[in-house]
TITIRO-904318 format. One record per residue (C-alpha): residue in one letter; x, y, z; chain. Coordinates in Angstrom, 1 decimal. Example, Ala and Ser with C-alpha at 12.3 -4.5 7.8 and 13.67 -1.06 7.14 Angstrom:
BEGIN
[A,[12.3,-4.5,7.8],A]
[S,[13.7,-1.1,7.1],A]
END
This chain:
BEGIN
[M,[-10.3,-11.6,8.4],A]
[S,[-14.0,-11.0,8.3],A]
[D,[-15.4,-8.6,5.7],A]
[N,[-16.0,-5.7,8.1],A]
[P,[-13.7,-6.3,11.2],A]
[F,[-14.0,-3.7,14.0],A]
[W,[-11.3,-1.0,13.9],A]
[S,[-10.1,1.5,16.4],A]
[I,[-8.8,4.8,15.2],A]
[I,[-6.5,6.3,17.8],A]
[V,[-5.6,10.0,17.8],A]
[P,[-3.2,11.2,20.4],A]
[T,[-3.4,14.9,20.9],A]
[Y,[-1.6,17.6,22.8],A]
[R,[-2.4,21.3,22.9],A]
[R,[-4.4,21.4,19.7],A]
[E,[-7.7,23.3,19.3],A]
[K,[-9.5,24.1,16.1],A]
[V,[-7.3,21.8,14.0],A]
[L,[-8.1,18.9,16.3],A]
[C,[-11.8,19.5,15.9],A]
[E,[-11.4,19.6,12.0],A]
[T,[-9.5,16.3,12.1],A]
[V,[-12.1,14.7,14.2],A]
[Q,[-14.9,15.8,11.8],A]
[Y,[-13.0,14.1,8.9],A]
[L,[-12.3,11.0,10.8],A]
[L,[-16.0,10.7,11.9],A]
[G,[-16.9,10.9,8.2],A]
[L,[-15.0,7.9,7.0],A]
[S,[-16.8,5.5,4.7],A]
[Y,[-15.9,2.3,6.6],A]
[P,[-19.0,1.1,8.6],A]
[N,[-17.4,-0.6,11.6],A]
[Y,[-15.0,1.5,13.7],A]
[E,[-14.6,3.6,16.8],A]
[L,[-12.6,6.9,17.3],A]
[L,[-10.5,7.3,20.4],A]
[I,[-9.1,10.7,21.2],A]
[I,[-6.2,10.2,23.7],A]
[D,[-6.0,13.9,25.0],A]
[Q,[-3.0,15.1,26.9],A]
[T,[-4.3,18.6,27.2],A]
[S,[-5.7,19.7,30.6],A]
[D,[-6.9,23.3,29.6],A]
[H,[-8.6,23.2,26.3],A]
[E,[-10.3,26.3,24.9],A]
[E,[-14.1,26.2,25.6],A]
[A,[-15.0,25.9,22.1],A]
[T,[-12.8,22.7,21.9],A]
[T,[-14.2,21.3,25.1],A]
[Q,[-17.8,21.9,23.8],A]
[F,[-17.0,20.2,20.5],A]
[I,[-15.7,17.1,22.2],A]
[R,[-18.9,16.9,24.4],A]
[D,[-21.1,17.3,21.3],A]
[C,[-19.3,14.4,19.6],A]
[Q,[-19.8,12.2,22.6],A]
[D,[-23.5,13.0,22.6],A]
[R,[-24.0,12.6,18.8],A]
[F,[-21.9,9.6,18.4],A]
[P,[-22.0,7.7,21.6],A]
[E,[-21.2,4.3,20.1],A]
[R,[-18.3,5.7,17.9],A]
[F,[-16.6,8.5,19.7],A]
[R,[-14.7,8.4,22.9],A]
[G,[-12.4,10.9,24.6],A]
[H,[-9.9,10.0,27.2],A]
[F,[-7.7,12.3,29.2],A]
[V,[-4.2,11.3,30.3],A]
[A,[-2.1,13.6,32.5],A]
[K,[1.2,12.5,31.1],A]
[A,[2.3,14.3,28.0],A]
[N,[4.2,11.7,26.2],A]
[L,[3.3,10.5,22.7],A]
[P,[4.3,6.8,23.1],A]
[H,[2.4,6.7,26.4],A]
[A,[-0.7,8.1,24.7],A]
[R,[-0.4,5.5,21.9],A]
[K,[-0.1,2.7,24.5],A]
[V,[-3.1,4.0,26.4],A]
[G,[-5.1,4.0,23.1],A]
[A,[-4.2,0.5,22.3],A]
[E,[-5.1,-0.7,25.8],A]
[L,[-8.6,1.0,25.6],A]
[A,[-9.3,0.0,22.1],A]
[S,[-12.1,-2.4,21.3],A]
[G,[-11.1,-3.1,17.7],A]
[S,[-9.1,-6.0,16.3],A]
[Y,[-7.1,-3.5,14.2],A]
[L,[-5.6,-0.2,15.2],A]
[L,[-5.1,2.8,13.0],A]
[Y,[-3.0,5.7,14.4],A]
[C,[-3.6,9.2,13.0],A]
[D,[-2.2,12.5,14.1],A]
[D,[-4.4,15.3,15.2],A]
[D,[-3.7,17.7,12.3],A]
[K,[-4.6,15.6,9.3],A]
[I,[-7.2,15.3,6.6],A]
[P,[-7.7,11.5,5.7],A]
[P,[-9.2,10.2,2.5],A]
[A,[-12.7,8.9,3.1],A]
[D,[-11.6,5.3,2.5],A]
[L,[-8.5,5.4,4.7],A]
[I,[-9.5,2.3,6.7],A]
[E,[-10.2,0.3,3.6],A]
[L,[-6.9,1.3,2.1],A]
[H,[-5.0,0.1,5.2],A]
[M,[-7.1,-3.1,5.4],A]
[V,[-6.3,-4.2,2.0],A]
[N,[-2.6,-4.0,2.8],A]
[L,[-2.9,-5.8,6.1],A]
[Q,[-4.6,-8.7,4.3],A]
[Q,[-1.5,-9.4,2.3],A]
[P,[0.6,-12.5,3.3],A]
[G,[3.4,-11.8,5.7],A]
[I,[2.3,-8.2,6.4],A]
[G,[2.2,-7.2,10.1],A]
[A,[1.6,-3.5,9.8],A]
[A,[0.9,-0.9,7.2],A]
[T,[1.6,2.8,6.6],A]
[G,[0.7,5.5,4.1],A]
[G,[2.3,8.8,3.1],A]
[V,[1.5,12.4,3.7],A]
[Y,[0.9,14.7,0.7],A]
[V,[3.9,16.9,0.1],A]
[E,[5.3,19.0,-2.7],A]
[R,[7.5,16.6,-4.7],A]
[K,[8.5,18.7,-7.8],A]
[E,[11.9,18.0,-9.3],A]
[R,[12.7,15.2,-6.9],A]
[P,[13.9,11.9,-8.2],A]
[P,[11.9,8.7,-7.4],A]
[K,[13.2,6.4,-4.6],A]
[P,[12.6,2.7,-4.3],A]
[R,[11.4,2.6,-0.7],A]
[P,[10.3,5.3,1.8],A]
[C,[12.6,4.2,4.7],A]
[T,[15.5,1.9,5.2],A]
[I,[17.5,1.0,8.3],A]
[S,[20.9,-0.3,7.9],A]
[S,[22.6,-2.8,10.3],A]
[D,[24.6,0.0,12.0],A]
[G,[21.4,1.9,12.8],A]
[R,[21.4,4.5,10.1],A]
[I,[18.0,5.5,9.0],A]
[R,[17.5,6.9,5.4],A]
[D,[14.0,8.1,4.8],A]
[Y,[12.5,9.3,1.6],A]
[W,[9.0,10.1,2.6],A]
[N,[9.1,13.4,0.6],A]
[F,[10.0,11.6,-2.7],A]
[E,[7.9,9.6,-5.1],A]
[V,[8.0,6.1,-3.7],A]
[P,[6.1,3.1,-5.3],A]
[K,[3.8,0.7,-3.3],A]
[G,[5.8,-1.9,-1.6],A]
[T,[7.5,-2.4,1.8],A]
[T,[9.3,-0.2,4.3],A]
[D,[11.5,-0.5,7.3],A]
[S,[9.5,1.9,9.4],A]
[L,[5.9,3.0,10.0],A]
[R,[5.1,6.6,9.7],A]
[G,[3.6,7.5,13.2],A]
[G,[0.7,9.7,12.0],A]
[N,[-0.7,7.2,9.5],A]
[M,[-0.1,3.6,10.6],A]
[S,[-2.1,0.4,11.2],A]
[M,[-1.6,-3.0,12.7],A]
[D,[-3.3,-6.0,14.3],A]
[R,[-4.0,-5.0,17.9],A]
[Q,[-2.7,-8.3,19.3],A]
[L,[0.6,-8.1,17.4],A]
[A,[1.0,-4.5,18.8],A]
[I,[0.6,-5.9,22.2],A]
[D,[2.8,-8.9,21.6],A]
[V,[5.7,-6.7,20.6],A]
[G,[5.4,-4.5,23.6],A]
[L,[3.5,-1.5,22.3],A]
[F,[5.4,1.8,22.4],A]
[D,[8.4,2.7,24.4],A]
[E,[7.9,5.7,26.8],A]
[N,[11.5,6.3,27.2],A]
[Y,[11.5,8.5,24.0],A]
[I,[11.1,12.0,25.2],A]
[G,[10.1,15.5,23.9],A]
[R,[9.1,15.1,20.3],A]
[T,[9.9,11.4,20.7],A]
[N,[11.8,11.0,17.3],A]
[G,[12.5,7.3,16.8],A]
[E,[9.6,5.9,18.7],A]
[E,[7.6,4.5,15.8],A]
[T,[10.8,3.2,14.2],A]
[D,[11.7,1.4,17.4],A]
[F,[8.2,-0.2,17.4],A]
[S,[8.7,-1.1,13.7],A]
[L,[11.9,-2.9,14.3],A]
[R,[10.2,-5.1,16.8],A]
[I,[7.5,-6.0,14.2],A]
[L,[10.2,-6.7,11.6],A]
[R,[12.1,-8.9,14.1],A]
[Q,[9.1,-11.0,14.5],A]
[G,[9.3,-12.0,10.9],A]
[Y,[6.7,-9.7,9.5],A]
[Q,[6.9,-7.1,6.8],A]
[I,[5.6,-3.5,6.9],A]
[A,[3.5,-2.4,3.9],A]
[Y,[3.7,1.1,2.3],A]
[D,[1.0,2.3,0.1],A]
[P,[1.2,5.9,-1.3],A]
[A,[-2.6,5.7,-2.1],A]
[A,[-3.3,5.7,1.7],A]
[A,[-2.0,9.2,2.0],A]
[I,[-3.3,12.0,4.3],A]
[V,[-3.0,15.7,4.0],A]
[H,[-0.9,17.4,6.8],A]
[L,[-2.6,20.6,7.8],A]
[G,[0.8,21.8,9.2],A]
[H,[-0.5,23.6,12.3],A]
[P,[2.2,26.0,13.7],A]
[T,[1.5,25.3,17.4],A]
[G,[0.8,22.4,19.6],A]
[G,[1.8,18.8,19.1],A]
[S,[5.3,17.6,20.1],A]
[R,[6.7,21.0,19.5],A]
[A,[4.7,22.3,22.5],A]
[S,[7.2,20.4,24.8],A]
[K,[10.0,22.5,23.3],A]
[G,[8.5,25.9,24.1],A]
[N,[11.1,28.6,23.7],A]
[D,[13.9,26.4,25.2],A]
[E,[15.9,25.5,22.1],A]
[G,[18.5,23.7,24.2],A]
[Q,[15.9,21.4,25.6],A]
[Y,[14.8,20.6,22.2],A]
[Y,[18.2,19.6,21.0],A]
[F,[18.8,17.6,24.3],A]
[E,[15.7,15.6,23.6],A]
[S,[16.4,15.0,19.9],A]
[H,[19.9,13.6,20.5],A]
[H,[18.8,11.7,23.6],A]
[N,[16.4,9.8,21.4],A]
[N,[18.8,9.2,18.7],A]
[A,[21.3,7.7,21.1],A]
[Y,[18.7,5.8,23.0],A]
[F,[17.4,4.2,19.7],A]
[F,[20.9,3.1,18.7],A]
[A,[22.1,1.8,22.0],A]
[K,[18.8,-0.1,22.6],A]
[N,[18.6,-1.7,19.2],A]
[F,[22.0,-2.2,17.5],A]
[Q,[25.3,-3.9,18.1],A]
[Q,[27.8,-1.8,19.8],A]
[R,[30.5,-2.6,17.3],A]
[Y,[28.8,0.0,15.2],A]
[L,[29.2,2.7,17.8],A]
[P,[32.1,4.5,15.9],A]
[W,[29.8,4.9,12.9],A]
[F,[27.0,6.2,15.0],A]
[L,[29.2,8.7,16.9],A]
[K,[30.7,9.9,13.5],A]
[R,[27.2,10.8,12.3],A]
[E,[26.0,12.5,15.5],A]
[L,[29.1,14.3,16.5],A]
[G,[29.6,15.4,12.8],A]
[W,[26.1,17.0,13.0],A]
[I,[26.6,18.6,16.4],A]
[L,[30.2,19.8,16.1],A]
[V,[30.6,20.5,12.4],A]
[K,[27.1,21.3,11.0],A]
[Q,[25.7,23.1,14.0],A]
[A,[28.7,24.7,15.7],A]
[I,[30.8,25.6,12.6],A]
[F,[28.6,25.9,9.5],A]
[Q,[25.5,27.1,11.2],A]
[K,[27.3,29.0,13.9],A]
[R,[25.1,27.8,16.8],A]
[P,[27.6,26.7,19.4],A]
[E,[25.0,27.1,22.1],A]
[R,[23.4,24.0,20.8],A]
[V,[26.5,21.9,21.3],A]
[F,[26.3,21.2,25.1],A]
[P,[22.7,20.2,25.4],A]
[S,[23.1,18.1,22.3],A]
[L,[26.1,16.3,23.8],A]
[R,[24.4,15.9,27.2],A]
[G,[21.4,14.4,25.5],A]
[L,[23.6,12.0,23.5],A]
[W,[25.3,10.7,26.6],A]
[Q,[22.2,10.3,28.7],A]
[G,[20.2,8.7,25.9],A]
[Y,[23.0,6.3,25.2],A]
[R,[23.2,5.2,28.8],A]
[A,[19.5,4.8,29.0],A]
[G,[19.5,2.7,25.8],A]
[L,[22.1,0.4,27.3],A]
[R,[20.1,-0.1,30.4],A]
[R,[17.0,-0.8,28.4],A]
[R,[18.9,-3.3,26.2],A]
[G,[20.2,-5.2,29.2],A]
END
């Protein structure tokens, strides 16, 4: 790796306005000298102030800033388009509502330079009072169960999954493992973990560095939640579709009883009985069935 390899920062965005502009300002002020910023925009009708801001950035930073519109509102699709358009040898994905440290690229680069590391991820600043430390931020068991501890104190080390809003990798490796799977829908839960599994199965490890943490601005509108709108049933359909798709695509079917126990327990016991939300049951079950079938087709 050269001293200052060229990096591409990719920011997929959907229905974000002022917070997107704030994020772009921070990313254009990073300390690393050799990078470009790609905004992969899935919004067709920005507010005028946002549109003007993007034009101004293109005029002021013609060699560093690029905006690209995609009509399809799907996060994995936007990530894939960003990788295909990128000029950098290394990709850094960032969400559209974050404040990064000025040395974010340098922090990621140090981790990617370690032997056997194929990708790197950092944390997000959260309130961690009175929470016991955990050894790793995310683990995936052989039956497909994901246990994540992103909100706990976790030491620097390795992890089984990238965190989508703050992750980096060699561009060629990302292409070699197939980029991101567009069959994840809605809020696309599981898409970065699916991508991570393919990196791990190539024999690489994923580095986690708590120092490479970004601040989540926590904007209440836009982003993946915009696909939900006011249709709660659709939201739960999409969520369980993605859970089942992830399992069926990536794990041995002998573990299906354990997967169904987890999912049906959540749908039928927690939601319908304890939380008294029976209206969520049918869309959740429908999503579970359709996602499972889709995952089997993808697997085959």
